[in-house]
PLY file of the C-alpha trace (Angstrom):
ply
format ascii 1.0
element vertex 84
property float x
property float y
property float z
element edge 83
property int vertex1
property int vertex2
end_header
-4.86 -1.54 -13.01
-4.14 -5.31 -14.10
-3.23 -8.28 -12.37
-0.21 -10.38 -13.16
-2.29 -12.77 -15.34
-3.50 -9.72 -17.45
-7.10 -9.70 -16.03
-8.48 -6.02 -15.75
-9.97 -4.94 -12.31
-12.44 -3.11 -14.27
-15.48 -4.89 -13.20
-15.14 -3.97 -9.31
-16.51 -0.79 -8.50
-13.99 2.04 -7.59
-14.45 4.48 -4.69
-12.61 7.36 -3.57
-9.94 6.57 -0.58
-7.30 7.86 1.53
-4.52 5.16 1.17
-2.36 4.52 4.28
0.43 1.92 4.37
1.61 0.39 7.58
5.25 -0.76 7.40
8.28 -1.65 9.51
11.87 -1.52 8.90
13.49 -2.46 12.13
15.07 -6.09 12.63
12.48 -6.78 15.63
9.51 -5.27 13.66
8.81 -3.51 16.80
8.44 0.11 15.40
5.61 0.54 13.03
5.17 3.53 10.45
2.61 4.98 8.57
2.87 6.44 4.87
0.02 8.19 3.46
-0.54 9.12 0.00
-1.03 12.83 -0.43
-4.23 12.68 -2.66
-7.47 10.67 -2.73
-7.35 7.89 -5.02
-9.99 6.06 -6.95
-9.50 2.34 -5.69
-11.08 -0.74 -6.73
-12.93 -1.88 -3.69
-14.97 -4.61 -2.06
-17.16 -5.05 1.00
-16.02 -7.59 3.44
-18.97 -6.91 5.65
-21.66 -4.50 6.12
-19.44 -1.64 7.42
-15.90 -2.17 6.06
-14.30 -2.29 2.56
-10.91 -3.48 1.38
-9.29 -1.56 -1.62
-6.97 -3.28 -4.35
-3.54 -1.20 -5.03
-0.32 -2.11 -6.62
2.32 -2.83 -4.38
4.60 -0.64 -6.37
2.36 2.34 -5.33
2.91 1.33 -1.68
6.55 1.14 -2.01
6.63 4.56 -3.60
4.72 6.08 -0.91
7.11 4.37 1.89
10.05 5.61 0.15
8.56 9.17 -0.04
7.77 9.04 3.79
11.00 7.29 4.57
13.73 7.98 2.14
16.36 6.73 4.57
15.45 3.20 4.17
16.79 3.04 0.59
20.25 3.12 2.17
19.37 -0.13 4.03
17.78 -2.12 1.13
21.07 -4.51 1.10
20.75 -5.40 4.96
17.33 -4.51 5.95
14.26 -6.92 6.87
10.95 -5.04 5.47
7.38 -6.07 6.31
4.51 -4.05 4.27
0 1
1 2
2 3
3 4
4 5
5 6
6 7
7 8
8 9
9 10
10 11
11 12
12 13
13 14
14 15
15 16
16 17
17 18
18 19
19 20
20 21
21 22
22 23
23 24
24 25
25 26
26 27
27 28
28 29
29 30
30 31
31 32
32 33
33 34
34 35
35 36
36 37
37 38
38 39
39 40
40 41
41 42
42 43
43 44
44 45
45 46
46 47
47 48
48 49
49 50
50 51
51 52
52 53
53 54
54 55
55 56
56 57
57 58
58 59
59 60
60 61
61 62
62 63
63 64
64 65
65 66
66 67
67 68
68 69
69 70
70 71
71 72
72 73
73 74
74 75
75 76
76 77
77 78
78 79
79 80
80 81
81 82
82 83
């Protein structure tokens, strides 16, 4: 995985994680949906406190998961308001 400036995330330790993406696609952002990746992924992760870690994942992977979970939103791309 690379950042836009070409830096590798190779120095961040990875751990297996089940990735879930919360998203909405209604105009009022009142309906929240959940897309889950089908497999566990090795994700670069950093601790934010003693009990929680945050993983780093590419936006394209999140969008792929959302499209797989809600293929109907592809038809709304030109008129929708999306939050990930």
